[in-house]
N, C-alpha and C positions, 0 to 999 in steps of 0.2 A: 184207882191204883195206877201207879206207873211202872211199866216194866222196861228198865234201861240197863239191865245186867248183862245183855248179850254182847259180847266183844268179838271182832274179828279183824285180822290184819296183823301188822308188826308193831311192837312196842319196846322201847328202851327205857331203863332205869339209869338216870344221871343224877349224880349227888342225891340219892335216896328220893328223887321225884319221878314218877312214870309218865312218860310222853308216847302218844301214838306217833309212829314215824314211819320212814322207809329206809330199808337196809339194803345196801349193794355188797354182796359178798366177795365181787372180783376186786374191788378197791377197799374194801372193809371200813366203810363209813356209814354212819347213820345220818339221815337227814331229818329235820323238824321244820315244821311249817305251822305258822299261826296267821290267821286273820284278824287277831285282835287289834283294837285301836291303838294300844299303847304295847310297847315292847314287853313281852311277857316276860323275860329274862335277859337283861342286857350283857350278862356274862356269856351267854349262848348265841342269842339272835342278832341278826343284821337286816336292815330294811332291803328288800330286793325290789328296785323298781320296776323291772321288767315284768315280774310276776304279781306286784302290788300286794306283797305280804312279807311278814318276817320269816326268814329262813335261817337255820343253823345247820352246818355241816359239822359232824363231830367224829373224831376217830374212834373206833372200837375201843380202844386201850382206855378212853375216859369213861366208857359205860360200865356200870355195875352188872347189868344184864341186858341182852337183846333177844327177844324171843317173838315167835308168831303164836297167835291165839285162833283157834278154830272151835265153834260150839256146836254140840250135837245132842240129838235127842232121840226119843223113839216116838213115832207116829203110827198107830195102829200096828205095833209090834215091829216095825222096819226102822232102821236108822237112818236119821236124816241129818243134814247139815242146817244149822240154823245161822243166817248170816246178819239178821237184824230182828228187831222189835220196836214198834212204835209205842207212843204214849197210851194208846187205846188197847194194847195187849195183843196187836196182830203181829205176826212174826213171818217172815220168809223162810220156807223150808224147802230143801233141795233134797230129793231123792235121786242118788247116782247109783243105779243098779240096772240089772238087765230084765226085771220083771215089769215091763211097760204096761201091760195089760192092767196089772194090779194098780200102778199109779194112776192111770187114766181113768179107771173105775171109780176111785175116790176123789177125783177132781184136779189131779195134778196136770200141767200143761208141759208138754216135751218141749224144752228150749234148745237141746243139743242132743246127739246120740246119746242114749242112757243117762241123759240127766233131764229131771223133771222139776217144775217149780209149783209151788202153791202157797198162797197166804193161808195161815192158820191161826186160830186163838191160842194164846200161850197154855190156856188151861187144857188143851187137847194134846200138848206135849208131855212126855213122861221122861224121866231120868235125863234130865237137861244137865249137861255138863260141859266144862270148857277143857280142851286138851292143848297144853303149850309145848312148843318145840324150842329147845335152845339154839339159837342161831349162830352162836359163838362156839359150840362145841368142836367143830372142825378146826377152827382156827387155834383153840386151846391145845387139841390134840397135836397138831402140827408144831406148836411152840414148845410143847413138853415130851414129845416123843420123837425118836429119830424116824426118817422115812424106811418103811421096809424095803429091802432089797428088791429091785425088778419093777418096781411100782413107780408111778409118776402122779404129779399133782394134777388134778382135774381143774377145768375152768371155773367151776364154782366152788372148789374146795373140795378136800378130801382126796385120799389116794386111790388110784385106779391101776389096774394091770393094763398095759398096752393092749390094743384088740389082738394082736399076733399071740399073745399069750393066754388069751381068753378062747382061742381056738377058732378064731374068724381070720379070714384071709383078706378082708378088705376093709 
């Protein structure tokens, strides 16, 4: 049995076709990359000699949808992030919590402060689900609603009160 349903990263839907992509909110572009021997879609991709791959830089307005995907599950009752699963059913599970002793007791290895990693079989994971975040929401909001008084546009999108208005002096 193959377990290939775990997705992680950014995706774009262009002309009703889903692509794994990179998304830059600052310049609002989607970047597609392919190492296929033939051009996967001549309307989108161009050969890039420097990177030796097919690349496409698409304006966000051409996309039906741009979103990020993260997979989560329960492992021994704790929420873990699942980043991949191989064809043998082994998945990488990240526990991101403060209970380091619990994580280490059941075989997680600490990779950063409060972040632990363990390879687990997918049959040990429960309530596996995918959470999606619309990466174009901020852009849509800015295009359809006026900027609230006293707020400014943030570097990665969205409206923010200037620091002075939030009670900070620096």
